C-alpha positions, 0 to 999 in steps of 0.5 A, a space after each residue: 771356028 775357035 777351038 773348044 775349051 778342054 772342059 767344053 764337053 764336061 760343062 755341056 754334060 753338066 748342063 744336060 744333067 741339070 735339065 738344060 736344053 742346049 740350043 747352040 754349040 757354039 752360039 754365033 753372034 754377028 754385030 755388023 762385021 764382028 763375029 763372035 762365038 760363045 761356047 754354049 747357049 742353053 734354055 730351061 723351062 721353069 715350070 713353077 714360074 711358067 717362064 723360060 730361062 736363057 743362058 749362054 756360057 763361056 767355058 774356061 779351064 784355067 790350066 795355064 801356068 798363070 791364073 791371072 793371065 787366064 783371068 785377064 783373057 776370060 774377063 775381057 772375053 766375058 765383057 765383050 760377049 755380054 755386050 754382044 748379047 745385050 745388043 742381040 739377045 738381051 733376054 739371054 744371061 751370060 755366065 763364065 764357066 769356071 772349074 771348081 778347083 780354080 774357084 776355090 783357089 784363085 777366085 778366093 783372092 782379093 783381085 778376082 773377087 773385086 773384079 767379079 763384083 765390080 764387073 758383075 760377072 756371073 759364074 757357073 762353077 763346075 766339076 769337070 771330072 764329075 761333069 756337074 754344076 757345083 754352084 751358080 754365082 749371080 
């Protein structure tokens, strides 16, 4: 089993506070011989729409000295996980969990913004101290 991100529990608590039901911790996917583990899976009933929303979240802390190195790894992981979800659970939407301070600094630079746009990366911006979701970026 892969090591949990430093902010794993903070994001989990933030989702629970937002009335999500954690359905897997981690979400294990196997595509033929390849085994993957996405940090969290969660479901939420949307009463007004009478529908269920299913998500998966790959949580990243961006605590290394090089944000671009962390971003390279996170983006590659995100793209592979999204493909695996499309192959196994096509109704589950993948989000990349990013701490608010990283979003407000590094993610405002041109390269990360363009990558998020081109690769259609959905972001869950969280505050690890307050354990709340600050914003969903689709």
